[in-house]
TILOBA-640512 format. One line per 8 residues: number of its first residue (from 1); their letters; for each residue x, y, z of C-alpha. Coordinates in pm, 1 decimal. Layout:
BEGIN
NUM> A> X,Y,Z ~ ...
This chain:
BEGIN
1> MSKYEPLW> 8238.2,-2156.4,317.6 ~ 8182.1,-1783.1,329.8 ~ 8020.9,-1620.8,631.6 ~ 7767.3,-1471.6,387.8 ~ 7665.8,-1804.6,233.6 ~ 7334.4,-1821.0,428.3 ~ 7235.6,-1491.9,262.0 ~ 7324.7,-1614.3,-86.6
9> KYLKENNK> 7130.9,-1936.1,-27.7 ~ 6830.8,-1736.0,96.3 ~ 6828.9,-1534.1,-225.2 ~ 6858.1,-1844.6,-442.4 ~ 6593.8,-2046.1,-255.7 ~ 6333.9,-1768.3,-269.3 ~ 6416.9,-1706.6,-636.0 ~ 6280.0,-1352.8,-674.8
17> ENYKLSYE> 6389.1,-1122.5,-957.1 ~ 6480.3,-844.8,-713.0 ~ 6515.0,-806.8,-340.5 ~ 6535.2,-497.3,-125.0 ~ 6644.2,-618.1,214.7 ~ 6700.7,-399.9,516.7 ~ 7013.8,-438.7,723.1 ~ 6788.6,-583.1,995.3
25> EIKNILGF> 6644.7,-847.8,760.5 ~ 6996.2,-942.7,653.1 ~ 7098.2,-966.0,1019.4 ~ 6805.3,-1203.1,1080.8 ~ 6917.9,-1425.4,793.0 ~ 7285.9,-1425.1,885.4 ~ 7273.5,-1397.0,1262.6 ~ 7509.6,-1097.4,1261.0
33> DIDHSFLT> 7526.7,-740.8,1130.3 ~ 7682.0,-679.9,790.4 ~ 8001.3,-477.2,802.5 ~ 8256.5,-335.6,560.6 ~ 8369.5,-689.5,469.1 ~ 8037.6,-726.0,285.1 ~ 8189.9,-517.6,5.3 ~ 8458.4,-782.9,-41.8
41> YKKEAKEY> 8220.4,-1078.2,-24.2 ~ 7941.3,-934.4,-240.4 ~ 8100.5,-1080.5,-554.3 ~ 8012.2,-1428.0,-421.7 ~ 7644.3,-1357.0,-491.5 ~ 7715.1,-1413.1,-861.9 ~ 7776.0,-1782.0,-788.6 ~ 7409.0,-1792.8,-682.0
49> RYEVGKIS> 7292.2,-1592.7,-986.3 ~ 7248.0,-1262.3,-804.9 ~ 7437.8,-938.9,-795.3 ~ 7445.2,-670.3,-531.7 ~ 7288.9,-352.9,-664.8 ~ 7258.3,-38.9,-458.0 ~ 7370.5,-33.5,-97.5 ~ 7196.0,254.8,78.6
57> MKEKTVIF> 7358.2,369.7,398.6 ~ 7080.5,625.2,448.5 ~ 6791.2,377.9,411.3 ~ 6995.7,89.1,555.6 ~ 6898.8,-138.2,266.7 ~ 7068.0,-352.4,4.9 ~ 6919.6,-428.0,-335.1 ~ 6992.3,-763.6,-498.2
65> NKI> 6913.7,-836.6,-863.8 ~ 6885.5,-1173.4,-1035.5 ~ 7130.1,-1217.5,-1324.3
């Protein structure tokens, strides 16, 4: 089980077309801050029918799109 699985399940359960989550919202879902390892694990989102779109360091947000 991936440490990011709670995030992927959150996306799948809420079943929106697109999400724009702040780093803080992601921290609330996961219980920890995302770090550089997120770039490695982001491919797992596809197993839950989502892909990671834009990651904005400036806005501190991540966009997820349903595939």
